[in-house]
Structures are given as structure tokens and as C-alpha cells.
N, C-alpha and C positions, 0 to 999 in steps of 0.2 A: 819215619817219626812218626810217634806214638802222638796220643790224644794229649794236648799239653795241658796241665795240670794249674790251677791258680790259687791264692790264697784271697783273705778279702780284700785288700786294697790292690789288688789286680783285676781282680773281676768289676771293682768300683771304676776303674781306671779304663778297664774295656767298655765299660758301660758309657762312658764318656767317649770314647771312639767311635763308639756303633752309632752313637744319635749325634753325633757331629758332621757338619757340613762340610765335607774334606777334612783334610789336613787341619791339626792344632801343634802347637807348641807346647813342651813338658809345661811351661807356665803358666800357658791356657788352661792344661788339665785342672795343673794346680789348685788356680783358682776356680774353677767347677769343683773340685773337691772339696775347698774350704769352705764350700758355701752349706754344704749339712755336717763337715770333721775334718779336723785340723789333720795337716799334714804337709810335712815340707816340702819343698822344692827338689833337693837334695833324694827325700827316698822316692820321690814319681819317675826320677830321673833312672834311679837307680835299678827302680823297678822295668821303666820302659825298655831297660837294657836287655836285663834277663830275660823280659816277652819278646823282644827281638831275637834273642839266643830261639826260643822256641818255638820261631814262626807264627806267634801271632798277634805281631804289630810291625808294620812298615814303617820307615823311616827313611826322608829324601833329606838330604843334607845339601845345605846353601851357602855361601859368602860367610866366612866369621863362621861363629861357635850358633848358629843356627840350625835348626834339627826342627823338620812336621813331620810328626806322625799320623799314622793312618790305618786304619782296621782297613785289613788286606784280602778284602770278600773276594776276589777273585782268584786268589792265592793259595783259599783255605777251604777252598771246595768237598776237597777229598775228608780235609779234616770235622767238616759239617757233617759230609757223609756217615763217616764212622761214628760221630756221634750218635747221628739217631740212631747209628743199628745199636749203641748201647742203648740208651734210652727205652728206644722197644723191648730190648730185651728182658730191662728191669721192669717194665709192664706186661709182659707176656705175647708180645709184638701189635700191642694193640696201638694204636695212634687217640683214639677215643680214653682211654683208660691214662695215659699221660695225659691228656688236655684234662679231664674231668680233676687228677690229683694237684694239677697245675691251680686250675679254678679253684680246689678247695683249699691249698695254703697260699688265698689272695694273691699270687703271681701272675694271675691274668683276670684283670679289673673291668670294669664296664666300656671303656677305650678301647684296649684290649680284647676285648669280645668283638665291638663293633667293627672292628681290623679283620677280625677272624672271619665273620659273616661275610664281610664283604670281598675278601679272599677267596671263600667258598662258592659267591655267586660267581666270582668270575670263571673259577677252576671249571664249574658245571656248566657258564656257558660253552668251553670249548669243546 
């Protein structure tokens, strides 16, 4: 399976899933997304179904109509590795160029830089 491609709304859903502590319902995702931009529950449910087919979202069914969704970190390790290869290829194999690009575009800000520094310090201790 190739690397999943996502539209804007799907990327917003992924942000919610990646930042959640554990599993969340479609209703919880919808409520979180509606804090910044309107989206209907039925749209979120449709997008989650499509994302599950791509293997980007996990689902746990429980009794009744309830479904709990999660970001399947362990299940997509291969996809992450493939994505990193593509990103490195776009920046001449340089992780530093990739990081610089993200910083310049405002995708990594102060808190993100602090986290990156801590990660680097931890990695350098090993």
C-alpha cells in the first residue's frame, strides 16, 4: 500500500487524532474541529471511513453504534519511514534542510523548537 494522500479536512482530523489521549468518537472529533471551522458529524464520519480504508485511522467498535477512532502509530511505522524518505528526497537528503523549511514556513514554532531541542539532547546522550 502506498502513502495515503489527504485533503485539508482529513489532515485536520489527523491533527485531532494525533493530539488525542487515546481513542475518540466521531462526535468528539467534530466538536474539536468546530472550535475553529464548521464541519458536520456526517462529513467527519465519511472522512473517517475513507481514512480507515487507507489504513491511516484505527477503529474499535463497541456495543451499539459507538465507534472509537485512534491514530494507529504502531501500525503505520512503515508508512512513516516511507514518508520520511520522500521528504528527505525533496530536500536533497538533508534533514537540516527539511527542518529549516518547516521553521521558515512557520510550521515549527517556539514550543516545537523546544521539543526538538529536548529530543536532540536525549538522542545525543545515547
